[in-house]
N, C-alpha and C positions, 0 to 999 in steps of 0.2 A: 867220518863226521856224521852226526845224527841228522835225520830229516827235520826240517822246520815243523813246528806245530801246525795243525790244521785250523786252529782258531786261536784267538788271543783273549785273555781275561781282561775285561775293562774295569772290573771293580764294582759295577752296578748290580749287586746280588748275582755276581758270577755270570753276567751277560757277556757273551763272546761274539766275535765276528767270524762267520762261517767261511771256511776255506775249502771244504770238501764238496766238489761239484756233484759227485755221485749220490751223496746223501740228499742234496737239495733236489736233484732230478726226481728222486724216488717220491718226495713229498709233493712236488708239483704235479707229477703224473698221476698220483693218487687222487687228486682233486682238480682235474685238468680245467674244468669250466670255471670255477671260482678263482683259480690261480693264474688265469690267462695273462693278467696285466704284468705279473711278475715273470712268468715263464717266457714271455716273448723276448725279454732281455736276457735272462739267464741261460736259456737253451741256445741262444745265438752267441752270446759273448762270455758266458762263464760267470764266475762269482766275484771276480776282482771288482772292488768298489769303483775304481776309476773307469772300468769298462761298462758297468751297468748303471752308473750315476747314483749309487747309494750302497748302503751296507745291508747284509743279511745277518740278523741277530738271532742267537739262540742262548738258552740257559743250560743245555746239555748237549743234545744232538738235534739236528733238524727234524727227525722223526718225532721228538717230543715237543719241541717248540721252535717256531720260526716267524720272523717278522722282517719285512722289507722297509728300510728307512731311507727315503730319498725325497724327491719332490712331493711324493705322497708317502704316507705311512700306512702300510698294508699288512696287518696281522694275518698270518696264514694258519697258524696252529699254536695251541698252548692252553694251559690251565689259567685260572684267575691269578695264581701267584706269578706265572710267567708274564701275564699282561701287565701286572703291577711293576714288575722288574723292567719291562720294556718301556713303560711310562716313565719310571724314575730315571732311566738312562736318557730318554729324550728330553726330560725336564732339566737335565744337568748342562745342556748346551743350548746355544741360541736356536730358535725354531727354524728348521729348513723347509718343512712341509707346508703345503697349502691346503692339504685336506687329509682326511683319513677315509679310507674305503676298504670294503671287504665284507666278509660274512658278518651279519649283524651281531651274532653271539659273541664275536671277538671285538669288533669295532666299538660297540657301545660301552662295555665295561672299560676298555682302554681309554676312551674319551672321558669317562667319569672321573678317572684318576688325572688326566691331563688338564681338564678344565680348570682346576684350582690354580694351576700355574700359568696356563695360556689364556685364560679368560674366556668370555662367552663367544661361542661360534657365530659366524654369520648365518648359518643354517644347518640344521640337523635333519637329515632324511632317514628316519629310522626303519622305514618299511619299503624296501625296494626289491620286488620279486626278481630273482635271478632266473632267467629262462633259457632253454636250449632246444635246438631243433636238430634231429638226427636223420630226418628223411625229407625229400622234396616237399616243397610247400603244398598245403591243401588247397590254396586259393590260386587263381590265375596270376601269373607274374606279368609285369609290364615290360613288353619288348622295347619300349622307347627309353628305358633306364639303362645306362651304359657307363663305363669308366670315363671320368673327366679327363680331358686333354690339357696339357700344360697351358696352351694358349687361351684356355677358358678360365684360368685362375681368377682373374678379376671378377668375372660374373659370378663365378662360384663363391668367392669371398663375400659378396653381398648376402647371399643366403646363409653362409656359414656364421657370419657375424650376427645376423638376426636370430639364428638359432641359439647361438651361445648366450646372447643377452636374455633371451626368453627362458632358457633352461637354467643357467647358472646365476643370472641376476646381475652380472657386471659385464662391462664392455671389454673384450679381449684386446683392444687397441690401447687401453690405458698403460701408462708407463713408458713405453717405447714407441708410441704412435702406431702400434700394430705390426711392427717388423717381425718379432718372434712368432706371433700368431701366423703371419703370412708364411713364414718359413715352414712352420709346422704343417700347414695345409698344403703348401707346395710339395712337401715331402710325401704326404699321403697320395697326392696326385701322381707323382713320379713313380710311386710304388704300385700304382694301379688299384689302390684301395679307397678312393673317393668315387662315389657313383652319383649320377644325377639324371633327371630328365629335363631337357631344355625345350622351351617353346619360345620361338622368335628371339633367341639369344639369351632369354631369362630362365633361371633355374626355378622349376616349379615343384620338383621333389629332389631331396638330397639325402644321403646317408654315407657313412664311412665304416670301414673295418678298422677301428681305432687301435686295437691290440691283435696281434696274430701269432700264436705259437704254432709249433708243428701239428698240433691236434685240434686246436680251437681258434675260431675267428670271432672276435667280439665286435658286434655292430653298435655304433653309437651315432649321435648327431642326426637322427631321423627327423626330417622337417618337410612340411608342405607348405607352399606359398599360400597365405591367407585366402587369396581369391580363388584358389583351386581346392580348397578343403571341402569335404562332404562328397567327393567324387570317387572315393576308393583308391586314390593315388597312394596313400600311406601303406595300405595292405599290399597292393600290387607291386609298388616300388621295393618295399622291404622283402617281398617274396623273391624278387629278381636278385637282390644282393645275397639273401640267404642261400638261394640255389647256387650262386657263384662260389660261396664259401664251401658248400657241400661238394661241389665239383672239384674243388681243390683238395678234397680228402679230409676236410675238417668238419668239426661240429660248429654249427652257428649258434651264437649265444648273444644275449643282451640282458641288461637290467633296466628296470622301469620304476618310476615312482608309484607307490601303492595307491595314492589317491587319483592317479591318471587312469580313470576307468576306460576312457575311449581307447587309449593306447594299449592297454591290457587286453581289451577285447580284440583289437586289431592283431596283436601278436598271436592270441589264441586262435583266431581265424586262420592265420598262416600255418598253425600246427605247433607253435612253441609251447612247451610245458614247463612249469615252475620246478626248479631243482634245488632251490634254496632261497634265502633271503639275504640281500646285501644291506648295508647302511653306509651312508656317506655323511661326513661331517666337514662342511666348507668353512675354512678359516679366513681366507682373503677373498 
């Protein structure tokens, strides 16, 4: 009996679902910082759609074109023709994703094709410097910033929700009263990837390692309590989290809105350098 095919043809300009883990790994490892959000799933669970919560699409081999389609649509590699084919496939089914994110040169043309079918986005952030840190921080780290304990979940959630509303523009508690968001945050705490500084039981700085592959830890959700801003807590706290990522043998990375000059200056002070440009299209 012959072996099953490594991918199946879907009919959308020969878009297929990837089944070859080795080929996908090679693509992810070649662009480790930009692909961290996908690599953290694939390198732990493989390429089976039920295991990673989405499909990996290609028009030939992953080395030529690759796109993750799940709760987020994340193009990883491809020509304009490949991106158009991915868009056509996405348009043929009910929309699953709540955002597009990834390298700007891939996300923006993909969205240009999708917009005609999906309608106007809630927000398009076309210039988000992707930054990386390979060596210990240049500025002093904050020794009071530490991993959050599970019994501190409720206090941490207050800060996390405030950050989410300010950054994304919607309340993460909408729809189910916040149960799914609470589970997600609790999962980060349980994994030791939520960090904070507490003062009298209140969070004054927070950040999370939202995605973590074997080689990269992507920091997200950096937030300082309004009453504590202007004291350097953002730089010192992020330096602590970044150094922890580095001690784990990983590159520390993050991406930031291009218009946020204060945050960009903070990350540069720590030692982060720009290694690319992301774009994010928020749909919901």
